[in-house]
C-alpha positions, 0 to 999 in steps of 0.5 A, spaced: 500 499 500 502 506 498 504 511 504 505 519 503 511 523 507 507 527 512 508 531 519 504 530 525 504 536 531 501 535 537 501 541 541 499 540 548 496 547 552 491 549 557 484 547 555 481 554 556 487 556 550 484 550 545 479 556 541 484 560 540 489 555 538 484 552 533 482 558 530 489 561 529 491 554 526 484 554 521 486 562 519 493 559 517 490 554 513 490 548 517 483 543 514 483 538 520 485 537 527 483 533 532 483 535 540 484 530 546 483 531 553 489 530 557 488 526 564 495 528 567 502 529 567 508 532 569 513 538 567 517 543 570 511 545 574 511 538 577 506 533 576 499 534 576 492 530 574 484 533 572 482 529 577 477 533 582 479 539 577 472 543 575 470 545 569 475 546 562 481 547 567 486 542 565 491 541 558 488 539 552 492 535 546 491 538 539 494 533 533 495 535 526 497 531 520 499 535 515 504 536 508 510 537 510 510 544 506 505 547 510 509 546 517 512 552 518 505 556 516 503 552 523 508 553 526 509 560 526 500 561 528 501 555 534 507 559 537 503 565 536 498 562 541 503 557 546 508 563 547 505 566 553 501 560 556 504 553 559 504 548 552 509 544 548 509 542 541 512 537 539 514 535 531 514 527 528 515 525 521 510 520 520 506 517 514 499 517 511 495 514 506 490 518 502 495 523 502 489 528 498 486 528 505 492 533 507 
């Protein structure tokens, strides 16, 4: 089966910033993404968990699969949101089927 090169960008950010981030991504031409709740983790500020938090507190993971040539526009849009908030951006090389969807 034919596979195609793509980039997987995962952005973990404070849940209240989800809308601002996804709006910025769409304005940058990103046509698809997945948002997942983050249940807990550990980082520079120590260990944390969503357990016991009220409302939209916590973190979300926004995952995008894009063509490599669209990476810079996505990163610029994401950085404008993430730079002033807690968050992590990671980029990995990946392979996808049906490249026309990205």
